[in-house]
MARGU-913028 format. One line per 4 residues: their letters; for each residue y, x, z of C-alpha. Coordinates in steps of 0.1 Angstrom, whole numbers. Layout:
<recs>
a) Y:X:Z  ...;
</recs>
This chain:
<recs>
mpks) -284:-37:-186  -262:-54:-162  -270:-93:-159  -246:-114:-180;
kpit) -223:-136:-163  -233:-174:-164  -210:-195:-185  -192:-221:-163;
vvdv) -171:-251:-171  -141:-231:-167  -152:-208:-196  -159:-239:-216;
araa) -125:-252:-209  -105:-222:-219  -126:-218:-254  -119:-253:-261;
gvav) -84:-252:-251  -85:-282:-229  -81:-288:-191  -112:-285:-172;
gtvs) -113:-323:-163  -116:-328:-201  -147:-309:-200  -162:-324:-167;
rvln) -156:-359:-187  -173:-349:-218  -203:-335:-201  -208:-365:-180;
hhpn) -204:-386:-209  -174:-405:-199  -160:-428:-223  -123:-421:-217;
vnea) -120:-390:-241  -108:-388:-275  -134:-377:-301  -113:-347:-310;
araq) -114:-333:-276  -150:-344:-271  -158:-325:-303  -140:-294:-290;
vlka) -155:-292:-261  -191:-299:-274  -186:-271:-300  -173:-246:-274;
aqdl) -199:-253:-251  -228:-249:-278  -208:-215:-290  -209:-202:-257;
gykr) -244:-212:-250  -235:-231:-216  -264:-249:-202  -262:-275:-175;
irhh) -289:-264:-151  -309:-295:-138  -335:-293:-109  -356:-318:-92;
rreg) -345:-323:-58  -365:-310:-33  -383:-329:-4  -363:-329:26;
dtap) -329:-320:9  -300:-341:24  -286:-363:-3  -257:-388:-2;
asaa) -272:-423:6  -251:-445:-16  -243:-457:-50  -225:-423:-59;
rgni) -258:-403:-52  -259:-376:-77  -221:-373:-81  -201:-347:-64;
gvli) -162:-345:-70  -144:-311:-73  -107:-320:-72  -78:-293:-78;
fgme) -42:-303:-72  -9:-291:-64  -12:-258:-84  -2:-249:-121;
dtlv) -33:-254:-144  -35:-212:-145  -48:-215:-111  -83:-221:-122;
hlpv) -84:-194:-146  -77:-169:-119  -108:-150:-115  -113:-153:-77;
vsaa) -109:-191:-79  -130:-194:-110  -158:-176:-92  -153:-200:-63;
lhgv) -156:-226:-87  -188:-212:-103  -205:-209:-71  -200:-248:-66;
eral) -210:-257:-100  -244:-234:-95  -249:-248:-59  -247:-284:-72;
strg) -268:-279:-103  -293:-264:-82  -295:-296:-62  -297:-318:-91;
enlm) -260:-334:-86  -233:-339:-112  -201:-321:-110  -169:-347:-116;
lani) -141:-324:-119  -104:-333:-119  -75:-309:-119  -41:-327:-109;
prgd) -12:-304:-109  13:-325:-97  -10:-347:-73  6:-376:-89;
lvpa) -27:-392:-100  -59:-407:-84  -89:-400:-107  -110:-427:-117;
flrd) -141:-412:-97  -120:-414:-66  -106:-448:-71  -140:-464:-82;
ggva) -162:-448:-50  -181:-426:-80  -189:-397:-59  -203:-391:-24;
glil) -182:-364:-14  -153:-339:-26  -147:-302:-25  -109:-297:-28;
kgpn) -87:-269:-40  -51:-273:-29  -22:-253:-25  -19:-227:2;
qgml) 20:-232:8  37:-258:25  22:-291:38  0:-321:24;
psae) 20:-353:21  7:-379:44  -19:-406:32  9:-431:37;
asgl) 32:-414:11  6:-402:-14  -23:-423:-31  -40:-389:-37;
ihai) -42:-378:-2  -52:-416:8  -81:-417:-15  -93:-381:-4;
eryp) -95:-391:29  -121:-419:26  -145:-395:15  -163:-366:31;
hvwl) -150:-334:18  -146:-294:22  -117:-274:14  -123:-243:-5;
mgrl) -104:-211:0  -74:-224:18  -65:-253:40  -31:-261:47;
rnar) -20:-266:87  -20:-305:86  -48:-308:62  -80:-328:78;
gdhc) -116:-318:70  -141:-288:69  -130:-256:51  -149:-229:36;
nfda) -134:-195:30  -138:-157:31  -129:-143:68  -91:-133:57;
faag) -84:-122:92  -113:-98:91  -104:-84:56  -70:-76:69;
qlva) -90:-57:96  -109:-38:72  -80:-26:53  -60:-15:83;
tyly) -90:4:97  -98:21:63  -64:32:60  -64:45:96;
eqnh) -95:65:88  -78:79:57  -51:94:83  -22:69:71;
rria) -6:60:101  26:44:84  13:14:66  29:-19:50;
flnp) 17:-54:40  33:-69:8  38:-107:12  53:-120:-20;
kpgh) 46:-154:-8  59:-163:25  40:-192:41  10:-189:23;
tqfe) -21:-196:47  -44:-171:31  -18:-140:28  -8:-147:67;
klqr) -44:-144:79  -47:-112:59  -14:-100:73  -24:-110:110;
gfvd) -56:-92:107  -41:-61:93  -10:-59:118  -36:-64:147;
aaeq) -61:-38:138  -33:-15:128  -14:-20:166  -47:-17:182;
lgae) -56:14:163  -19:29:173  -8:29:138  27:15:127;
pavl) 23:-15:107  53:-30:87  56:-63:67  77:-64:37;
svpp) 82:-99:24  105:-117:1  130:-148:11  109:-178:18;
peel) 115:-206:-10  141:-231:-2  118:-258:-15  83:-262:-26;
vwpl) 76:-285:-52  40:-295:-69  27:-277:-91  32:-246:-72;
pait) 31:-213:-95  -5:-197:-94  8:-164:-101  35:-145:-85;
hedk) 67:-135:-103  69:-101:-111  104:-99:-99  91:-107:-65;
vrll) 70:-75:-64  97:-55:-80  119:-66:-50  94:-56:-26;
verw) 91:-22:-41  128:-17:-41  129:-25:-4  100:2:5;
rrlp) 119:30:-17  151:24:4  132:32:35  140:64:51;
aatr) 113:90:37  103:100:76  95:59:80  86:49:48;
ptal) 48:37:46  24:58:29  0:29:23  7:-4:7;
ftps) -16:-35:9  -10:-61:-13  -29:-96:-5  -46:-104:-40;
drta) -57:-83:-70  -32:-101:-93  -2:-87:-71  -17:-54:-73;
vqly) -17:-52:-110  20:-62:-109  24:-36:-81  12:-8:-103;
galr) 34:-17:-131  65:-19:-107  58:14:-90  52:29:-125;
eqgv) 88:18:-133  103:35:-105  84:68:-113  61:63:-82;
rvpq) 24:77:-88  -6:62:-72  -22:77:-51  -4:108:-50;
dvsv) 28:94:-38  18:61:-22  -16:47:-17  -23:10:-28;
iscn) -51:-13:-16  -58:-49:-23  -82:-78:-18  -106:-102:-40;
nets) -121:-77:-62  -113:-96:-92  -129:-69:-115  -116:-86:-149;
lvsg) -83:-81:-137  -82:-45:-124  -107:-30:-145  -80:-13:-165;
lnpp) -60:0:-137  -56:38:-135  -65:49:-108  -94:24:-102;
lttv) -82:1:-72  -96:0:-37  -98:-37:-26  -116:-60:-6;
dvha) -147:-81:-20  -141:-118:-8  -176:-127:-23  -158:-160:-38;
etvg) -189:-173:-57  -209:-171:-22  -179:-191:-8  -182:-215:-33;
rrav) -220:-222:-27  -213:-222:12  -189:-250:5  -212:-273:-11;
eqlf) -240:-266:18  -213:-276:41  -202:-309:22  -237:-320:21;
wria) -240:-311:61  -208:-336:65  -223:-361:41  -252:-363:67;
hpee) -231:-360:97  -204:-382:90  -198:-393:128  -193:-354:140;
pltq) -158:-352:151  -156:-315:153  -140:-298:122  -163:-274:110;
qvlv) -147:-235:95  -175:-217:73  -162:-181:70  -180:-157:47;
eprl) -178:-119:57  -156:-96:33  -166:-62:21  -143:-30:13;
vvrd) -150:-18:-22  -138:18:-21  -126:34:-53  -96:59:-61;
svkr) -62:39:-50  -59:55:-15  -56:90:-8  -68:107:23;
lp) -40:125:42  -45:157:59;
</recs>
């Protein structure tokens, strides 16, 4: 039998109908939680069989030398609450949680969609370092303009699965450029020469790296890559939507359909499995069959999202849980080397998962 997936704070939050930050406060015995919410969380944790793993710190382990020793903050901000329920983000947070538990650390989690609050554990110096999951579009406000960013920059921190261009600090992610290259190479090997990247979120740092890797590899192989993108937003206001609106995907399909048959791409690369689910639906509405009429390939390998797709989706496994674990390792390295001036970037190698949504052409 397959091994059951461990229960995480995200699962408890979903079952209790509360924010993940509330679960974190309850499990860390924070007094500032109303009794009804506390009871909901404890009941959900018991019903799900959630267990906090505790291990004694091994001799030689690096640990924060401060009053906050034993506490690490995980801060999610600038995105809608639904972000933490996306399987790829949930898997990365699970990796963080498991890695911290193995080290005997407490996880202090806060979700601040508007980025307009400073959690108590940041104000009070209650953590030794931070794992950050922020938006992947736009720019961070300056520390002078944002109390949250000002507080973040006082601590050692590592960005998780995406870092904006003006953000400071170390970063742990999957290698999105390599993932784009993997996709282009595979499509070329299946004899596709006209291939397209669909971008429903212009300016999205992850999507842009996927696009660059895809286009770079396709051009080197002698294929003809195209990029189909929706118009960029006029303004970005936190919280940003976590899920692409279906109308944007429909617009991309319409643009693809309007291309002359002689130049129309025979394969479409979507930057996320959530978008691929929407793409399947938009193509079906137009009477377009996958893969008979067009091949589809995606990224993230979010099996809970794509398990019902027919045909099964070929995608890239980004090893999100490993990314989360590596982010914790990098944070403890940064805590031990606070004076190291060079920003570190840790990239996890992706892997192609071949299923049935790409047709081999003659």
